[in-house]
N, C-alpha and C positions, 0 to 999 in steps of 0.2 A: 504493499499499500504505500501511497504518497502521504506522509504524516508532518503536520506543522507542530513544532514544538514552541508553545509560548512561554518565554522566559524575559527576566530583565524587568521591565516595567519601571514606574515612577514611585513605587513604595519605598518605605525605609528599609525594605527588605530586598532591594534590587540586586545587591551582590550575592546574597545567598541564592536568589532565583536563578542568576546566571550559572551558579555551581550546579544546582539541582538540574537546570536544563542541559548543561553540558552532559552529565552523567546519563540522563534521559536519553539523549541523542545517540550517545556511544550504545547504548543497550539495543535502542531500536534498529540501529544499522547493523549490529550484530546479528539480528534476527533477519536481515534481508530488506528491511524497509527503505524507502527513499525518503529521508529526513532533511526538513527544512527548518532552520531556526528563526524564529520571528519575534523580533523585539518589539514591544508596543510603541507605536509612534502614529503620528497623524495618518501614515499611510496603511495602517495595518486592516482597516476595513477592506480596502480595494486588495490587498495582498491576498487575504484570505478569501475573499469573493471570486478572484480571479485565478486562484492557484491551482484549482482542480485536486484539492486535498480530500482524500478519503476520511480523514479523522484529524482532531486537534488534539494533542497531548498538553494540558494546561499545567505548566511548573511555575506559574506565578504566585508569589506569596504577598499577602498583605492587601492593602487597598487596591482596588480595580481588578486583581486577579482573584482574590479570595472572598470577595464581598458581594458577589453576584453581578457585578458590572460586566466583566468579560464574559460571564454565561449567559446574559441578555443579549450581548452582541452575536453570540454564536448562535443562540436560538433563531434570532431573526435571520442570520445568514443561512439557517438551516443545516448546519454541519454537525456532524457528531463529535463530541467532546468527551474527555475524561472527567472523572469526579461527580460531585454534587451538582444539581441545578440551582436556579436562581435564587428560589426562597431558602433552601438549607444553607447555601453559602452566606447570604445576607445575615441570617439568623445566627449562624455559628461565629460569623466575624463580629457581631455585636454581643459583647461578653455579658452586657446587662440583660438583653432580652433573652439569650440563651440560659443564663443563669436563673432567671424568673421562670422560664419553661421546666427547667430540671427540677427546681425546687418545689414547684406546684405539683410535678409528677411523683413526689416522694423521694428523689434522689438527695442525696446529701450534698449540699452546697454551703460553703462558709458564708455566713452573714456578710452582706455588701449593701453599699448604696451608691447612687450615681450623682454625681455633681456636675452642673453646667457651668464651666469656668467662664464662659463668655459673659455671664451675668455677674462676675466678680465674686471673690470669697471674702466674706465677712471676717472682722478680726476675730470674732469669737469661734470661727468654724474649726479651727484646728484644735483648740482644747476640747471642743464638744466632740470632734471625730476621735480623738485620742481617748476620751472617757467612755464614749460608746463602744468601741471596738477595742480597746486595750492596745497596749504597746508590747511588742512590734505590730504595726499594722501594714498593709500592702496596699500601694497607690500605683495604678496603672491607666494608660489610656483605654478608653472602651474598645477601640476598634484599631489595635495594631497587634503584631505577632513577635516572635523571637525575643520576648522579653524586653523589647524596645520601650524606653520610657517608665520603666518599672522600678519602684523604690520600695525596699523593706525597710520602713522607718522606725527606728527604735527610740526616737525621742520627739518631741514637738517641733524642734527646728526641721528635722529630717521630714517630718510630715509636711511642713510648709514648702520645703525645697522639692519634695516629691510631688506635691501638686503642681507647682510651677513647671517642673520637668516634663509630667504627663501632659499638661496642657500645651506644650509645643506641639504635639503630635495630634492632638483631638481635644476639642472643646468640650467633649463628655469624658469625665474622668471617672474611675471605678475607685472606690475605697472599700477595702475587704478585711475582715477579720484574718489575721494570720493563722494558719492552721499548722501546728507542730505535728512532725511524722516523717515517714519515708516517702520521698518523692518517686513517683513511679509514672509510666506512661503506657498506656494500652492502645495498640494498633488495631483497627477493625477493617477488614475487607468486605466487600458485598459486590460481586462480580458474576452473577447476581446474588448468589447464596451467601448469607452471612457467615464470616469467619473471624472470630475474635483471636488475636495473636497472643503469644505468650506475654506475660507481664515483665516489663523492663524496668529495672531500677536504676536511677541516675545518681552517680556519684561525681560531685564537681570539686576540682582543686580550689576554685573560687569561693569566697562565702555564699555566694548566690550562683545558680546555674543560670548565667546571664549570656548575653551575646557572645562575649569573648570566650567563655567556657564551651559554648556549643559549637564554636565554629573554627576554634584553634585547636590543632591536633595534640592530644596528650593532656588536655585541661580537663577532659571529662571522661568518664568510665561508664560503660554500659554492662549491667549485672542481668543476666537472663537465666532462669526466672528471678524476679525480684526476691530478696531476702525477707519475706513476710511469710506468715502462715500459709497452708495450703488452702484453709477456709478463706482468708483474707484475698489470697490469690483469686479464688472463685468469686468472691463477692465483687471484686474490683473488675473482673471480667463481665459479669453480668451487668454491673453498672454502666461500662462502658458500650456494651452492646445495646442496652436499653436507651442511653443518650444518643447514640447513632440513629437509631430507628425513630425515637422520640422528635428529633430535630429534621428527619426526613433526609438524612445523608445517602449517598450513594458512592459506590467506588472504592473509596478508601477514606480514612479519617484517623487521627490520633487524638486520644482522649488523655488528658494530664490530670494527674490524681494525687492527692496525699493521703496516705493510709496512716491513721492514728494508732496509738499504742493498743487500743481496743480493736483494731482491725477494721475500722470503719472507714469505707472509701469516700473521701471528700472530693467532688469533682470540681475542677478549676476553669477548664475551657476544652473545646472541641476544635481541632484545626482540620479543615477539610482539604487544604493542599498543604500537608506537612512536608517539612524538609526532605529532599532526595538526594542531598550530597553524600559523598563518601564518609562522613562523619554523622550523618542524620539517624535519627531513632527508628524510624518505621522500617527502613531497609534492614536494620539489624534484626529487628523483631520477626520480620517476615522470613529471614535467613533462618533463624531459629525454629521456625515452623516448616523449614524445608523448602523455601520459596526464594530462589535466587533472584537478583535484581533484574535481569533481563525477562525473567518469566513473570515477575511483578508487572512489569511494563506491559507484556503481552497481554496478560489479564485485564488490565485497565483499559487497553485499547480495544481488545475484542468485547468487552463489556460495553463500551462507549458506542461501538458500531452496531452491535445488536439492539441496544436500547434505542437507537435511532431508527433502525429498520422496524422495530415494533411500534413506533409512533407514526412513521410515515408510509410503512409498508416497503416491499421488495422495489429495487430501482427498475424504471420502465426501460424494457429493451426494444 
């Protein structure tokens, strides 16, 4: 097939997306496909419309690529594309809306609230937030990924600076109770049958599993399965699968979770276009399940094409 790999883009995760896209291109070429890298620019619509592509592999992270924007464009163009559709992508990118839905469904989500920084932050906001959620607390943009703009604030000065930092990336800022426990992630595939991948524990050399730890070789380590009880592994896997289906995801996603000392899985967020670099989490979890990276890409492409054919019917000959 002729496949366009969308990567790069204009979000704060551009460099990660380029690395994801490069690895995807290599895998798809090894499978014999004709692969074209497409970096989002004003000509992208024309490139995709006129390129005679059989499928689009979306390796864009963050704004535009992971929030339903590109998915809407691909729907209008009538092109098969990998991953979740418009609604699920938009929901999962919006940590506040996704958190509300997961909590309402009975899943465990640390208490949080959203602040509109466009309206200004009152002088009494910082002590109120610190009292309400305790210290440390988490401050992050509602619609960013890769821990960009995230602060784990241990005092009120850090809360204030965290609010300022997060507001650089999004006028909507999430303030959330800090949940102590083991940091894990659970990959989920649905191509189309649901497959929850093994739990993966993240150990970071940095105090926080931040952008630097994620994308610098040797600064983080993946332990599969996570060093939690068997029951906690099952509970985390079940919660990840439920969140995936609740939010309407398709293809693939990665669910980030903190497991506390009692084994309770606290869901943080669902990533619909998780990193696909050589250092990323989902490919490692898939490999632990016996799915090499090229086969993961094959599954996603085959699912995208089959899903599109179910919607529009077989091509006219």
